[in-house]
Structure formats: C-alpha cells, structure tokens
VOPAVEX-285915 format. One record per atom (N, C-alpha, C, CB): residue in three letters; x, y, z; residue number from 0. Coordinates in Angstrom, 1 decimal, always signed. Each point is the difference from the previous one (the first is absolute). Glycine has a CB too. Layout:
<nodes>
<zati: Ala | X: X | Y: Y | Z: Z | vexnu: NUM> $
...
</nodes>
This chain:
<nodes>
<zati: Met | X: +72.7 | Y: +4.1 | Z: +99.2 | vexnu: 0> $
<zati: Met | X: +0.5 | Y: +1.3 | Z: +0.2 | vexnu: 0> $
<zati: Met | X: -1.2 | Y: +0.9 | Z: +0.5 | vexnu: 0> $
<zati: Met | X: +1.8 | Y: -0.3 | Z: -1.8 | vexnu: 0> $
<zati: Thr | X: -1.6 | Y: +1.0 | Z: +2.8 | vexnu: 1> $
<zati: Thr | X: -1.1 | Y: +0.9 | Z: +0.5 | vexnu: 1> $
<zati: Thr | X: +0.4 | Y: +1.4 | Z: -0.2 | vexnu: 1> $
<zati: Thr | X: -0.6 | Y: -1.7 | Z: +1.7 | vexnu: 1> $
<zati: Ser | X: -0.4 | Y: +2.5 | Z: -2.0 | vexnu: 2> $
<zati: Ser | X: +0.2 | Y: +1.4 | Z: -0.3 | vexnu: 2> $
<zati: Ser | X: -0.3 | Y: +0.8 | Z: +1.2 | vexnu: 2> $
<zati: Ser | X: -0.5 | Y: -0.4 | Z: -2.4 | vexnu: 2> $
<zati: Thr | X: +1.4 | Y: +1.4 | Z: +2.6 | vexnu: 3> $
<zati: Thr | X: -0.3 | Y: +0.9 | Z: +1.1 | vexnu: 3> $
<zati: Thr | X: -0.5 | Y: +1.4 | Z: -0.5 | vexnu: 3> $
<zati: Thr | X: +1.8 | Y: -1.2 | Z: +1.4 | vexnu: 3> $
<zati: Asp | X: -2.1 | Y: +1.2 | Z: -2.7 | vexnu: 4> $
<zati: Asp | X: -0.5 | Y: +1.1 | Z: -0.7 | vexnu: 4> $
<zati: Asp | X: -1.4 | Y: +0.3 | Z: +0.5 | vexnu: 4> $
<zati: Asp | X: +1.4 | Y: -0.5 | Z: -2.0 | vexnu: 4> $
<zati: Pro | X: -1.6 | Y: +1.7 | Z: +2.7 | vexnu: 5> $
<zati: Pro | X: -1.3 | Y: +0.3 | Z: +0.6 | vexnu: 5> $
<zati: Pro | X: -1.1 | Y: +0.2 | Z: -1.1 | vexnu: 5> $
<zati: Pro | X: +1.2 | Y: +1.0 | Z: +2.0 | vexnu: 5> $
<zati: Thr | X: -0.9 | Y: -0.8 | Z: -3.2 | vexnu: 6> $
<zati: Thr | X: -1.0 | Y: +0.2 | Z: -1.0 | vexnu: 6> $
<zati: Thr | X: -0.6 | Y: -1.3 | Z: -0.5 | vexnu: 6> $
<zati: Thr | X: +1.2 | Y: +2.1 | Z: -0.7 | vexnu: 6> $
<zati: Ile | X: -0.6 | Y: -3.2 | Z: +1.0 | vexnu: 7> $
<zati: Ile | X: -0.5 | Y: -1.3 | Z: -0.4 | vexnu: 7> $
<zati: Ile | X: -1.0 | Y: -0.4 | Z: +1.1 | vexnu: 7> $
<zati: Ile | X: +2.1 | Y: -0.7 | Z: -1.3 | vexnu: 7> $
<zati: Met | X: -3.4 | Y: +0.4 | Z: +0.9 | vexnu: 8> $
<zati: Met | X: -1.0 | Y: -0.3 | Z: +0.9 | vexnu: 8> $
<zati: Met | X: +0.1 | Y: -1.5 | Z: +0.4 | vexnu: 8> $
<zati: Met | X: -1.5 | Y: +1.7 | Z: -1.0 | vexnu: 8> $
<zati: Gln | X: +1.4 | Y: -1.9 | Z: +2.3 | vexnu: 9> $
<zati: Gln | X: +0.0 | Y: -1.4 | Z: +0.5 | vexnu: 9> $
<zati: Gln | X: -1.4 | Y: -0.3 | Z: +0.4 | vexnu: 9> $
<zati: Gln | X: +2.4 | Y: +0.2 | Z: +0.8 | vexnu: 9> $
<zati: Pro | X: -2.9 | Y: -1.4 | Z: -1.2 | vexnu: 10> $
<zati: Pro | X: -1.4 | Y: -0.4 | Z: +0.5 | vexnu: 10> $
<zati: Pro | X: -0.1 | Y: -0.2 | Z: +1.5 | vexnu: 10> $
<zati: Pro | X: -0.4 | Y: -1.0 | Z: -2.3 | vexnu: 10> $
<zati: Asp | X: -0.7 | Y: +1.3 | Z: +2.8 | vexnu: 11> $
<zati: Asp | X: -0.2 | Y: -0.2 | Z: +1.4 | vexnu: 11> $
<zati: Asp | X: -0.6 | Y: -1.4 | Z: +0.2 | vexnu: 11> $
<zati: Asp | X: -0.4 | Y: +2.5 | Z: +0.4 | vexnu: 11> $
<zati: Pro | X: +1.2 | Y: -3.3 | Z: +0.4 | vexnu: 12> $
<zati: Pro | X: -0.5 | Y: -1.4 | Z: +0.2 | vexnu: 12> $
<zati: Pro | X: -1.4 | Y: -0.1 | Z: +0.6 | vexnu: 12> $
<zati: Pro | X: +2.3 | Y: -0.7 | Z: +0.3 | vexnu: 12> $
<zati: Lys | X: -2.7 | Y: +1.7 | Z: +0.5 | vexnu: 13> $
<zati: Lys | X: -1.3 | Y: -0.1 | Z: +0.6 | vexnu: 13> $
<zati: Lys | X: -1.1 | Y: +0.2 | Z: -1.1 | vexnu: 13> $
<zati: Lys | X: +0.9 | Y: +0.9 | Z: +2.2 | vexnu: 13> $
<zati: Asp | X: -0.6 | Y: +0.0 | Z: -3.1 | vexnu: 14> $
<zati: Asp | X: -1.0 | Y: +0.2 | Z: -1.1 | vexnu: 14> $
<zati: Asp | X: -0.1 | Y: -1.2 | Z: -0.9 | vexnu: 14> $
<zati: Asp | X: +0.6 | Y: +2.4 | Z: +0.0 | vexnu: 14> $
<zati: Phe | X: +0.5 | Y: -3.1 | Z: -0.2 | vexnu: 15> $
<zati: Phe | X: +0.0 | Y: -1.3 | Z: -0.7 | vexnu: 15> $
<zati: Phe | X: -0.9 | Y: -1.0 | Z: +0.7 | vexnu: 15> $
<zati: Phe | X: +2.3 | Y: +0.5 | Z: -0.9 | vexnu: 15> $
<zati: Ile | X: -2.1 | Y: -0.7 | Z: +2.2 | vexnu: 16> $
<zati: Ile | X: -0.8 | Y: -0.9 | Z: +0.8 | vexnu: 16> $
<zati: Ile | X: -1.5 | Y: +0.4 | Z: +0.0 | vexnu: 16> $
<zati: Ile | X: +2.1 | Y: -0.5 | Z: +1.4 | vexnu: 16> $
<zati: Asp | X: -2.3 | Y: +1.8 | Z: -1.3 | vexnu: 17> $
<zati: Asp | X: -1.4 | Y: +0.5 | Z: -0.1 | vexnu: 17> $
<zati: Asp | X: -0.7 | Y: -0.4 | Z: -1.3 | vexnu: 17> $
<zati: Asp | X: +0.6 | Y: +1.9 | Z: +1.5 | vexnu: 17> $
<zati: Leu | X: +0.2 | Y: -1.8 | Z: -2.6 | vexnu: 18> $
<zati: Leu | X: -0.6 | Y: -0.4 | Z: -1.3 | vexnu: 18> $
<zati: Leu | X: -0.4 | Y: -1.5 | Z: +0.0 | vexnu: 18> $
<zati: Leu | X: +1.4 | Y: +1.7 | Z: -1.1 | vexnu: 18> $
<zati: Tyr | X: -0.6 | Y: -2.5 | Z: +1.8 | vexnu: 19> $
<zati: Tyr | X: -0.3 | Y: -1.4 | Z: +0.1 | vexnu: 19> $
<zati: Tyr | X: -1.1 | Y: -0.4 | Z: +0.9 | vexnu: 19> $
<zati: Tyr | X: +2.4 | Y: -0.4 | Z: -0.5 | vexnu: 19> $
<zati: Thr | X: -2.6 | Y: +1.1 | Z: +1.6 | vexnu: 20> $
<zati: Thr | X: -1.0 | Y: -0.3 | Z: +1.0 | vexnu: 20> $
<zati: Thr | X: -1.3 | Y: +0.7 | Z: -0.2 | vexnu: 20> $
<zati: Thr | X: +1.8 | Y: -0.4 | Z: +1.6 | vexnu: 20> $
<zati: Thr | X: -1.9 | Y: +1.5 | Z: -2.3 | vexnu: 21> $
<zati: Thr | X: -1.2 | Y: +0.7 | Z: -0.2 | vexnu: 21> $
<zati: Thr | X: -0.9 | Y: -0.7 | Z: -0.9 | vexnu: 21> $
<zati: Thr | X: +1.1 | Y: +2.1 | Z: +0.4 | vexnu: 21> $
<zati: Arg | X: -2.4 | Y: -2.2 | Z: -0.1 | vexnu: 22> $
<zati: Arg | X: -1.0 | Y: -0.7 | Z: -0.8 | vexnu: 22> $
<zati: Arg | X: -1.0 | Y: +1.0 | Z: -0.6 | vexnu: 22> $
<zati: Arg | X: +0.2 | Y: -2.0 | Z: +1.5 | vexnu: 22> $
<zati: Met | X: -0.7 | Y: +1.6 | Z: -2.7 | vexnu: 23> $
<zati: Met | X: -0.9 | Y: +0.9 | Z: -0.7 | vexnu: 23> $
<zati: Met | X: -1.3 | Y: +0.1 | Z: +0.8 | vexnu: 23> $
<zati: Met | X: +1.0 | Y: -0.7 | Z: -2.2 | vexnu: 23> $
<zati: Pro | X: -1.4 | Y: +1.9 | Z: +2.5 | vexnu: 24> $
<zati: Pro | X: -1.1 | Y: +0.2 | Z: +1.0 | vexnu: 24> $
<zati: Pro | X: -1.4 | Y: +0.0 | Z: -0.7 | vexnu: 24> $
<zati: Pro | X: +1.5 | Y: +1.4 | Z: +1.3 | vexnu: 24> $
<zati: Tyr | X: -1.6 | Y: -1.5 | Z: -2.6 | vexnu: 25> $
<zati: Tyr | X: -1.3 | Y: +0.0 | Z: -0.6 | vexnu: 25> $
<zati: Tyr | X: +0.1 | Y: -0.7 | Z: -1.4 | vexnu: 25> $
<zati: Tyr | X: -0.7 | Y: +2.1 | Z: +1.3 | vexnu: 25> $
<zati: Gly | X: -0.5 | Y: -2.3 | Z: -1.9 | vexnu: 26> $
<zati: Gly | X: -0.1 | Y: -0.4 | Z: -1.4 | vexnu: 26> $
<zati: Gly | X: +0.1 | Y: -1.5 | Z: -0.2 | vexnu: 26> $
<zati: Gly | X: +1.0 | Y: +2.2 | Z: -0.6 | vexnu: 26> $
<zati: Lys | X: -0.8 | Y: -2.6 | Z: -0.6 | vexnu: 27> $
<zati: Lys | X: +0.0 | Y: -1.4 | Z: -0.4 | vexnu: 27> $
<zati: Lys | X: +1.1 | Y: -0.7 | Z: +0.7 | vexnu: 27> $
<zati: Lys | X: -0.9 | Y: +0.6 | Z: -2.2 | vexnu: 27> $
<zati: Tyr | X: +2.0 | Y: +0.0 | Z: +2.5 | vexnu: 28> $
<zati: Tyr | X: +1.2 | Y: -0.7 | Z: +0.6 | vexnu: 28> $
<zati: Tyr | X: +0.2 | Y: +0.4 | Z: +1.5 | vexnu: 28> $
<zati: Tyr | X: +1.0 | Y: +0.0 | Z: -2.3 | vexnu: 28> $
<zati: Glu | X: -2.1 | Y: +0.4 | Z: +2.9 | vexnu: 29> $
<zati: Glu | X: +0.0 | Y: +0.3 | Z: +1.4 | vexnu: 29> $
<zati: Glu | X: +0.7 | Y: -1.1 | Z: +0.8 | vexnu: 29> $
<zati: Glu | X: -2.1 | Y: +1.4 | Z: -0.2 | vexnu: 29> $
<zati: Gly | X: +3.0 | Y: -1.0 | Z: +1.1 | vexnu: 30> $
<zati: Gly | X: +0.7 | Y: -1.0 | Z: +0.8 | vexnu: 30> $
<zati: Gly | X: +1.3 | Y: -0.6 | Z: -0.6 | vexnu: 30> $
<zati: Gly | X: -2.2 | Y: -0.6 | Z: +0.9 | vexnu: 30> $
<zati: Tyr | X: +2.4 | Y: +0.9 | Z: -2.2 | vexnu: 31> $
<zati: Tyr | X: +1.3 | Y: -0.5 | Z: -0.6 | vexnu: 31> $
<zati: Tyr | X: +1.1 | Y: +1.0 | Z: +0.4 | vexnu: 31> $
<zati: Tyr | X: -1.3 | Y: -1.0 | Z: -2.0 | vexnu: 31> $
<zati: Arg | X: +2.5 | Y: +0.4 | Z: +2.2 | vexnu: 32> $
<zati: Arg | X: +1.1 | Y: +0.9 | Z: +0.2 | vexnu: 32> $
<zati: Arg | X: +0.2 | Y: +0.8 | Z: -1.3 | vexnu: 32> $
<zati: Arg | X: +1.1 | Y: -1.7 | Z: +1.6 | vexnu: 32> $
<zati: Leu | X: -0.7 | Y: +3.0 | Z: -1.4 | vexnu: 33> $
<zati: Leu | X: +0.2 | Y: +0.9 | Z: -1.1 | vexnu: 33> $
<zati: Leu | X: +1.0 | Y: -0.7 | Z: -1.0 | vexnu: 33> $
<zati: Leu | X: -0.5 | Y: +2.0 | Z: +1.4 | vexnu: 33> $
<zati: Val | X: +1.5 | Y: -2.6 | Z: -1.0 | vexnu: 34> $
<zati: Val | X: +1.0 | Y: -0.6 | Z: -0.9 | vexnu: 34> $
<zati: Val | X: -0.5 | Y: -1.2 | Z: -0.7 | vexnu: 34> $
<zati: Val | X: +1.8 | Y: +0.9 | Z: +1.5 | vexnu: 34> $
<zati: Asp | X: -2.9 | Y: -1.5 | Z: -1.0 | vexnu: 35> $
<zati: Asp | X: -0.6 | Y: -1.2 | Z: -0.6 | vexnu: 35> $
<zati: Asp | X: -1.2 | Y: +0.4 | Z: -0.9 | vexnu: 35> $
<zati: Asp | X: +0.7 | Y: -1.3 | Z: +2.0 | vexnu: 35> $
<zati: Leu | X: -1.0 | Y: +2.5 | Z: -2.2 | vexnu: 36> $
<zati: Leu | X: -1.0 | Y: +0.4 | Z: -0.9 | vexnu: 36> $
<zati: Leu | X: +0.4 | Y: -0.4 | Z: -1.5 | vexnu: 36> $
<zati: Leu | X: -0.7 | Y: +1.9 | Z: +1.5 | vexnu: 36> $
<zati: Pro | X: -0.2 | Y: -2.4 | Z: -2.3 | vexnu: 37> $
<zati: Pro | X: +0.4 | Y: -0.3 | Z: -1.4 | vexnu: 37> $
<zati: Pro | X: +0.5 | Y: +1.2 | Z: -0.7 | vexnu: 37> $
<zati: Pro | X: -1.7 | Y: -1.8 | Z: +0.0 | vexnu: 37> $
<zati: Glu | X: +2.7 | Y: +1.6 | Z: -0.8 | vexnu: 38> $
<zati: Glu | X: +0.6 | Y: +1.1 | Z: -0.7 | vexnu: 38> $
<zati: Glu | X: -1.0 | Y: +0.7 | Z: -0.9 | vexnu: 38> $
<zati: Glu | X: +2.2 | Y: -1.2 | Z: +0.0 | vexnu: 38> $
<zati: Pro | X: -3.1 | Y: +0.5 | Z: -0.8 | vexnu: 39> $
<zati: Pro | X: -1.0 | Y: +0.7 | Z: -0.8 | vexnu: 39> $
<zati: Pro | X: -0.9 | Y: +1.0 | Z: +0.8 | vexnu: 39> $
<zati: Pro | X: +0.1 | Y: -2.0 | Z: -1.5 | vexnu: 39> $
<zati: Tyr | X: -0.4 | Y: +1.6 | Z: +2.7 | vexnu: 40> $
<zati: Tyr | X: -0.8 | Y: +0.8 | Z: +0.9 | vexnu: 40> $
<zati: Tyr | X: +0.8 | Y: +1.3 | Z: +0.4 | vexnu: 40> $
<zati: Tyr | X: -1.2 | Y: -2.0 | Z: +0.9 | vexnu: 40> $
<zati: Val | X: +2.4 | Y: +1.8 | Z: -0.6 | vexnu: 41> $
<zati: Val | X: +0.9 | Y: +1.2 | Z: +0.4 | vexnu: 41> $
<zati: Val | X: +0.2 | Y: +0.9 | Z: -1.2 | vexnu: 41> $
<zati: Val | X: +1.1 | Y: -1.4 | Z: +1.8 | vexnu: 41> $
<zati: Val | X: -0.9 | Y: +0.9 | Z: -2.9 | vexnu: 42> $
<zati: Val | X: +0.1 | Y: +0.8 | Z: -1.2 | vexnu: 42> $
<zati: Val | X: -1.3 | Y: +0.7 | Z: -0.3 | vexnu: 42> $
<zati: Val | X: +1.7 | Y: -1.6 | Z: -1.0 | vexnu: 42> $
<zati: Trp | X: -2.8 | Y: +0.9 | Z: +1.1 | vexnu: 43> $
<zati: Trp | X: -1.3 | Y: +0.7 | Z: -0.1 | vexnu: 43> $
<zati: Trp | X: -0.2 | Y: +1.1 | Z: +0.9 | vexnu: 43> $
<zati: Trp | X: -1.0 | Y: -2.1 | Z: -0.7 | vexnu: 43> $
<zati: Met | X: +1.4 | Y: +1.9 | Z: +2.0 | vexnu: 44> $
<zati: Met | X: -0.1 | Y: +1.1 | Z: +1.0 | vexnu: 44> $
<zati: Met | X: +0.9 | Y: +1.2 | Z: -0.4 | vexnu: 44> $
<zati: Met | X: -0.5 | Y: -1.7 | Z: +1.8 | vexnu: 44> $
<zati: Ala | X: +1.7 | Y: +1.4 | Z: -2.3 | vexnu: 45> $
<zati: Ala | X: +0.9 | Y: +1.0 | Z: -0.5 | vexnu: 45> $
<zati: Ala | X: -0.7 | Y: +0.9 | Z: -1.1 | vexnu: 45> $
<zati: Ala | X: +2.0 | Y: -1.4 | Z: +0.6 | vexnu: 45> $
<zati: Asn | X: -2.7 | Y: +0.7 | Z: -1.5 | vexnu: 46> $
<zati: Asn | X: -0.7 | Y: +0.7 | Z: -1.1 | vexnu: 46> $
<zati: Asn | X: -1.2 | Y: +0.8 | Z: +0.5 | vexnu: 46> $
<zati: Asn | X: +0.8 | Y: -1.8 | Z: -1.5 | vexnu: 46> $
<zati: Gln | X: -1.4 | Y: +1.3 | Z: +2.6 | vexnu: 47> $
<zati: Gln | X: -1.2 | Y: +0.7 | Z: +0.5 | vexnu: 47> $
<zati: Gln | X: +0.4 | Y: +1.2 | Z: +0.9 | vexnu: 47> $
<zati: Gln | X: -1.3 | Y: -2.2 | Z: -0.1 | vexnu: 47> $
<zati: Gly | X: +2.5 | Y: +2.0 | Z: +0.7 | vexnu: 48> $
<zati: Gly | X: +0.4 | Y: +1.0 | Z: +1.0 | vexnu: 48> $
<zati: Gly | X: +0.0 | Y: -0.6 | Z: +1.4 | vexnu: 48> $
<zati: Gly | X: -0.8 | Y: +1.9 | Z: -1.4 | vexnu: 48> $
<zati: Phe | X: +2.0 | Y: -1.9 | Z: +2.1 | vexnu: 49> $
<zati: Phe | X: +0.0 | Y: -0.6 | Z: +1.3 | vexnu: 49> $
<zati: Phe | X: -0.7 | Y: +0.9 | Z: +1.0 | vexnu: 49> $
<zati: Phe | X: +2.2 | Y: -1.1 | Z: -0.6 | vexnu: 49> $
<zati: Pro | X: -2.7 | Y: +0.5 | Z: +1.7 | vexnu: 50> $
<zati: Pro | X: -0.6 | Y: +0.8 | Z: +1.0 | vexnu: 50> $
<zati: Pro | X: +1.0 | Y: +1.0 | Z: +0.6 | vexnu: 50> $
<zati: Pro | X: -1.7 | Y: -1.9 | Z: +0.5 | vexnu: 50> $
<zati: His | X: +1.2 | Y: +2.9 | Z: +0.2 | vexnu: 51> $
<zati: His | X: +0.8 | Y: +0.9 | Z: +0.6 | vexnu: 51> $
<zati: His | X: +0.6 | Y: -0.6 | Z: +1.4 | vexnu: 51> $
<zati: His | X: -1.3 | Y: +2.0 | Z: -1.1 | vexnu: 51> $
<zati: Gly | X: +2.3 | Y: -1.4 | Z: +1.6 | vexnu: 52> $
<zati: Gly | X: +0.5 | Y: -0.4 | Z: +1.3 | vexnu: 52> $
<zati: Gly | X: +1.0 | Y: -1.2 | Z: -0.1 | vexnu: 52> $
<zati: Gly | X: -2.1 | Y: +0.9 | Z: +1.0 | vexnu: 52> $
<zati: Lys | X: +2.3 | Y: -1.4 | Z: +0.2 | vexnu: 53> $
<zati: Lys | X: +1.0 | Y: -1.1 | Z: +0.2 | vexnu: 53> $
<zati: Lys | X: -0.3 | Y: -1.2 | Z: -0.9 | vexnu: 53> $
<zati: Lys | X: +0.3 | Y: +0.8 | Z: +2.4 | vexnu: 53> $
<zati: Leu | X: -1.6 | Y: -1.2 | Z: -2.4 | vexnu: 54> $
<zati: Leu | X: -0.3 | Y: -1.2 | Z: -0.9 | vexnu: 54> $
<zati: Leu | X: +0.4 | Y: +0.3 | Z: -1.4 | vexnu: 54> $
<zati: Leu | X: -1.9 | Y: -0.6 | Z: +1.6 | vexnu: 54> $
<zati: Gly | X: +1.6 | Y: +1.7 | Z: -2.1 | vexnu: 55> $
<zati: Gly | X: +0.3 | Y: +0.3 | Z: -1.4 | vexnu: 55> $
<zati: Gly | X: +1.5 | Y: +0.0 | Z: -0.2 | vexnu: 55> $
<zati: Gly | X: -2.0 | Y: +1.4 | Z: -0.2 | vexnu: 55> $
<zati: Glu | X: +2.8 | Y: -0.9 | Z: +1.1 | vexnu: 56> $
<zati: Glu | X: +1.4 | Y: +0.0 | Z: -0.1 | vexnu: 56> $
<zati: Glu | X: +0.6 | Y: -1.4 | Z: +0.0 | vexnu: 56> $
<zati: Glu | X: +0.1 | Y: +2.2 | Z: +1.1 | vexnu: 56> $
<zati: Met | X: -0.7 | Y: -3.1 | Z: -0.2 | vexnu: 57> $
<zati: Met | X: +0.4 | Y: -1.4 | Z: +0.0 | vexnu: 57> $
<zati: Met | X: -0.4 | Y: -0.7 | Z: -1.3 | vexnu: 57> $
<zati: Met | X: -0.3 | Y: +0.0 | Z: +2.6 | vexnu: 57> $
<zati: Leu | X: -0.9 | Y: +0.3 | Z: -3.1 | vexnu: 58> $
<zati: Leu | X: -0.4 | Y: -0.7 | Z: -1.2 | vexnu: 58> $
<zati: Leu | X: +0.9 | Y: +0.4 | Z: -1.2 | vexnu: 58> $
<zati: Leu | X: -2.3 | Y: -0.1 | Z: +0.9 | vexnu: 58> $
<zati: Gln | X: +2.8 | Y: +1.4 | Z: -0.9 | vexnu: 59> $
<zati: Gln | X: +0.9 | Y: +0.5 | Z: -1.0 | vexnu: 59> $
<zati: Gln | X: +1.3 | Y: -0.8 | Z: +0.1 | vexnu: 59> $
<zati: Gln | X: -1.1 | Y: +2.3 | Z: +0.0 | vexnu: 59> $
<zati: Ser | X: +1.6 | Y: -2.5 | Z: +1.2 | vexnu: 60> $
<zati: Ser | X: +1.2 | Y: -0.8 | Z: +0.2 | vexnu: 60> $
<zati: Ser | X: -0.2 | Y: -1.4 | Z: -0.5 | vexnu: 60> $
<zati: Ser | X: +0.6 | Y: +1.4 | Z: +2.0 | vexnu: 60> $
<zati: Val | X: -1.7 | Y: -2.0 | Z: -1.7 | vexnu: 61> $
<zati: Val | X: -0.3 | Y: -1.4 | Z: -0.4 | vexnu: 61> $
<zati: Val | X: +0.0 | Y: +0.0 | Z: -1.5 | vexnu: 61> $
<zati: Val | X: -1.3 | Y: -0.5 | Z: +2.1 | vexnu: 61> $
<zati: His | X: +0.7 | Y: +1.4 | Z: -2.7 | vexnu: 62> $
<zati: His | X: -0.1 | Y: +0.1 | Z: -1.5 | vexnu: 62> $
<zati: His | X: +1.4 | Y: +0.0 | Z: -0.6 | vexnu: 62> $
<zati: His | X: -2.2 | Y: +1.3 | Z: +0.1 | vexnu: 62> $
<zati: Thr | X: +3.1 | Y: -0.4 | Z: +0.4 | vexnu: 63> $
<zati: Thr | X: +1.4 | Y: +0.1 | Z: -0.4 | vexnu: 63> $
<zati: Thr | X: +0.7 | Y: -1.3 | Z: +0.1 | vexnu: 63> $
<zati: Thr | X: +0.0 | Y: +2.4 | Z: +0.6 | vexnu: 63> $
<zati: Ile | X: -0.2 | Y: -3.1 | Z: +0.6 | vexnu: 64> $
<zati: Ile | X: +0.7 | Y: -1.3 | Z: +0.2 | vexnu: 64> $
<zati: Ile | X: -0.5 | Y: -1.0 | Z: -1.0 | vexnu: 64> $
<zati: Ile | X: +0.2 | Y: +0.6 | Z: +2.5 | vexnu: 64> $
<zati: Lys | X: -1.5 | Y: -0.7 | Z: -2.7 | vexnu: 65> $
<zati: Lys | X: -0.6 | Y: -1.0 | Z: -0.8 | vexnu: 65> $
<zati: Lys | X: +0.4 | Y: +0.2 | Z: -1.5 | vexnu: 65> $
<zati: Lys | X: -1.9 | Y: -0.3 | Z: +1.6 | vexnu: 65> $
<zati: Val | X: +1.8 | Y: +1.5 | Z: -2.1 | vexnu: 66> $
<zati: Val | X: +0.2 | Y: +0.2 | Z: -1.5 | vexnu: 66> $
<zati: Val | X: +1.5 | Y: -0.1 | Z: -0.3 | vexnu: 66> $
<zati: Val | X: -2.0 | Y: +1.5 | Z: -0.1 | vexnu: 66> $
<zati: Asn | X: +2.9 | Y: -1.5 | Z: +1.2 | vexnu: 67> $
<zati: Asn | X: +1.4 | Y: -0.1 | Z: -0.3 | vexnu: 67> $
<zati: Asn | X: +0.5 | Y: -1.4 | Z: +0.4 | vexnu: 67> $
<zati: Asn | X: +0.3 | Y: +2.4 | Z: +0.4 | vexnu: 67> $
<zati: Gly | X: -1.3 | Y: -3.3 | Z: -0.1 | vexnu: 68> $
<zati: Gly | X: +0.4 | Y: -1.4 | Z: +0.3 | vexnu: 68> $
<zati: Gly | X: +0.8 | Y: -0.2 | Z: +1.3 | vexnu: 68> $
<zati: Gly | X: +0.0 | Y: -0.4 | Z: -2.4 | vexnu: 68> $
<zati: Leu | X: -0.3 | Y: +1.2 | Z: +3.4 | vexnu: 69> $
<zati: Leu | X: +0.8 | Y: +0.0 | Z: +1.2 | vexnu: 69> $
<zati: Leu | X: -0.7 | Y: -0.7 | Z: +1.2 | vexnu: 69> $
<zati: Leu | X: +1.1 | Y: +2.1 | Z: -0.7 | vexnu: 69> $
<zati: Glu | X: -2.1 | Y: -2.8 | Z: +0.4 | vexnu: 70> $
<zati: Glu | X: -0.8 | Y: -0.7 | Z: +1.1 | vexnu: 70> $
<zati: Glu | X: +0.9 | Y: -1.0 | Z: +0.8 | vexnu: 70> $
<zati: Glu | X: -2.0 | Y: +0.2 | Z: -1.4 | vexnu: 70> $
<zati: Tyr | X: +3.1 | Y: -0.7 | Z: +0.8 | vexnu: 71> $
<zati: Tyr | X: +0.9 | Y: -0.9 | Z: +0.7 | vexnu: 71> $
<zati: Tyr | X: +0.6 | Y: +0.6 | Z: +1.2 | vexnu: 71> $
<zati: Tyr | X: +0.5 | Y: -1.1 | Z: -2.2 | vexnu: 71> $
<zati: Leu | X: -0.5 | Y: +2.5 | Z: +2.3 | vexnu: 72> $
<zati: Leu | X: +0.5 | Y: +0.6 | Z: +1.2 | vexnu: 72> $
<zati: Leu | X: -0.7 | Y: -0.3 | Z: +1.2 | vexnu: 72> $
<zati: Leu | X: +0.7 | Y: +1.8 | Z: -1.4 | vexnu: 72> $
<zati: Phe | X: -2.0 | Y: -2.3 | Z: +1.3 | vexnu: 73> $
<zati: Phe | X: -0.8 | Y: -0.3 | Z: +1.1 | vexnu: 73> $
<zati: Phe | X: +0.2 | Y: -1.5 | Z: +0.4 | vexnu: 73> $
<zati: Phe | X: -1.6 | Y: +1.8 | Z: -0.6 | vexnu: 73> $
<zati: Asp | X: +2.3 | Y: -2.6 | Z: -0.2 | vexnu: 74> $
<zati: Asp | X: +0.1 | Y: -1.4 | Z: +0.3 | vexnu: 74> $
<zati: Asp | X: +0.6 | Y: -0.3 | Z: +1.4 | vexnu: 74> $
<zati: Asp | X: +0.3 | Y: -0.4 | Z: -2.4 | vexnu: 74> $
<zati: Pro | X: +0.7 | Y: +1.1 | Z: +2.9 | vexnu: 75> $
<zati: Pro | X: +0.5 | Y: -0.3 | Z: +1.3 | vexnu: 75> $
<zati: Pro | X: -1.1 | Y: +0.2 | Z: +1.1 | vexnu: 75> $
<zati: Pro | X: +2.2 | Y: +0.7 | Z: -0.7 | vexnu: 75> $
<zati: Leu | X: -3.1 | Y: +0.2 | Z: +0.5 | vexnu: 76> $
<zati: Leu | X: -1.1 | Y: +0.2 | Z: +1.0 | vexnu: 76> $
<zati: Leu | X: -1.0 | Y: -1.1 | Z: -0.2 | vexnu: 76> $
<zati: Leu | X: +0.3 | Y: +2.5 | Z: +0.0 | vexnu: 76> $
<zati: Arg | X: -0.6 | Y: -3.0 | Z: -1.2 | vexnu: 77> $
<zati: Arg | X: -0.9 | Y: -1.1 | Z: -0.2 | vexnu: 77> $
<zati: Arg | X: +0.5 | Y: -1.3 | Z: +0.5 | vexnu: 77> $
<zati: Arg | X: -0.8 | Y: +1.2 | Z: -2.0 | vexnu: 77> $
<zati: Asn | X: +2.1 | Y: -1.4 | Z: +2.1 | vexnu: 78> $
<zati: Asn | X: +0.6 | Y: -1.3 | Z: +0.4 | vexnu: 78> $
<zati: Asn | X: +0.2 | Y: +0.0 | Z: +1.5 | vexnu: 78> $
<zati: Asn | X: +1.1 | Y: -0.2 | Z: -2.3 | vexnu: 78> $
<zati: Lys | X: -1.6 | Y: +1.2 | Z: +3.0 | vexnu: 79> $
<zati: Lys | X: +0.2 | Y: -0.1 | Z: +1.5 | vexnu: 79> $
<zati: Lys | X: -0.9 | Y: -0.9 | Z: +0.7 | vexnu: 79> $
<zati: Lys | X: +0.7 | Y: +2.3 | Z: -0.1 | vexnu: 79> $
</nodes>
C-alpha cells in the first residue's frame, strides 16, 4: 500500500545511492564507503560531533541506519 499523503516523507533514491558510493575522505578509514565504516567508529563520531556540511549529514544518516540495524537495505547494491 502506498500513501499519497504529502506529509509522509519519501526517501530520495539518489541520496541512498550517494550514501553507498561516497567514501570517507580522511582519517583511519579513508577510502572506505561510508556505509562500510565500522559501527563503533560511527558511534564515536556521533559522540564527538559530525563534521559540518554534506559529509556530516551523510554520516548522520549512516549512524541512524547502523544503530537501527538497517544495513541490509544496501545489500541489493552490494550484490550488483
């Protein structure tokens, strides 16, 4: 069942793919896909404060996905 209620947010598929393809630009995990960063590292970053801008927003999304056990959402992209 799909909702046509405009107050219900629908995720943007491009943002989802960007989360999968974007790589960490610096630090211990430089070059890792954001979605492949270890959960303890992402939780540590959340406690320290995410960077400002697009990267910070993406890391916040990754944090939400990881702490809620939703990494499986990326499986279809991994299996391509």
